[in-house]
N, C-alpha and C positions, 0 to 999 in steps of 0.2 A: 854345542853351546861353549862359548869361550868367556873368559873374564871380560873381554872387550865388549861382548854383547851386554853384559851386566853394567859395565862402565857407561855404555851408550844409553841404556835405560835410566840409570841414575842421573846422567846429564840431562835427559829429557824431563825427568821429575824435577830437577833443579830449575830448569827453565819454566816449567809449568807453575811451580810454587812461587817463582818470581812474578809471574803474571797474576797469580792469586793475590800476592802482596800488593801489587800495583792497583788491582781492583779494590782491595780493602782500603787502601789509602785514598783512592778516588771516591769511595763511598762516604767517607767522613764529611766532607763539605756538603754532599747531597743530603745526608741525614740532618745536618744543621739547618740547611735551607728548607727542608721538608719537601723537596722536589720528588713527588711520587713517581712521575713518569721516568725520570732519570734513574731513580732507585730501581724501578722495575727492570729497566734495560740492563743495569749492572748485575742484578740478581740472575737474569737469564744467562748472561755471560759466565757468571760465577758457577751456575749449575752445570753448564757445559764443561767448564774446566774441572769441576769436581768429578764429573763422570770420567773424564780423561785421566785424572789423577788415580781414580780407582782402578782403571784398566792398567795403568802403568805399575801400580802397586802389585796387582795380581801377576803381571809379567815378571816383576822383580822377584817376588816370592818363588815363582816357578823356576827362574834361573838359579836362584840360590839353592833351592832343593835339588836341582839337577847337578849343580857343582858339588854339593855334599855327597850325593849318591855316587857320583863318579869317583870320589875320593874314598868311598866306603866309610864315611863318617856319619855319625848321627847328628842331625841339626838340633842344637840345644835351644836357642832362643829366637833365632831368625834375625838377630841383630847384625848390623854391618860389621861391627868390630869382630864378631866371631868369624865372619867370612875373610876379613883382612888377614887374620892370623894364619889362614890356610893357603894364602897366595904366596908363591915362590918368587915371582918377578918383582924386583925392587921398584921398577917404574909403575907397574900395575898397583902395587901396594901403596905407593905414594899417591897415585891418582885416586884410588879408592878412599884413602884417608882425607884427601882434599875435598872430595865430594861429600864424605860423611860430615865434615865440619861445615861445609856450605849448606847442606840440607838441614842440619841441626839448627843453624842460625836462621835460615829462611823460615823454617817451621815455627821457631820461637817468635820471630817478627810477625808472622801471620797471626799467631795465637794472640799476641799482645794487641795488635791492631783490631782483631775481631772482638776482643774483650772491651776495648775502648768504644767501638761501634755499638756493641750490645748495651753499654752504659748509656750512650746517647739515645738509643732506641727506648730504653726503659724510662729515661727522663721525659722523652717526648710523650710516651703513653701515660705517664703519671700526670703530666701537664694537661693532656686531653681529658683524662678522668676528672681532674680537679675542675677544669672548665665546665664539663658536663654537670658536675655536682653543683656548681654555682648557678647554672642556668636552670637546673631541674628543681631545686629546692627553693621554697620561699625564704627570703632573707631573715624574716622575723621568727621563723620556726625554731631556730637553734639558739637565739640570743635572749629571748624574753620568755617568762613563764606566763602561761595562760591556764587558768583553772579548767580542768576537763569538762565541767558542766557548762561553762561559758562557750566552749568550742565544740560543736557537735562532731561526733565520730566520723560521719560521712562527709565532712567538709572537703572541698576541692582545694588542692594546692594552687598557689599563685605562681608557680614556676612556668617556664616556657614549654617544657616537655613533661609529658606524663610517662614516667618510666619507673620500673621496679628496680631496686638496688640489689 
């Protein structure tokens, strides 16, 4: 195991997170349009990339552990900054620092885009729930008072759907 193997793994992670960001960006207009088929296709791609990201992360952790054990050092946090401190080559140190900054920015961008998409999804679900409430309840039930003796307990609702809330 060399630092070059770790640099290669980090570069692969960076490329993968860039793909995840592109998918998250592509997901936004699909969510706005409500295109379920396109969303399903994007989610399948996203799942594959997430599996690959998990594999790369396991590989990265293994390489970091090997590096620290070769140096007979105890791995404190598993952070990239801890690893960078142990590297002697200025070129490798520079490349690792660049990758650390790149990965940090990519992960933050993915997180923000996913939060935005989550908010869109919640809005869509709230709208669907609101629409169902409008079609399921009789419009006069909530707005006017009817004495209970004038309205029998087993009366059927006038809504389009018979559902329990």
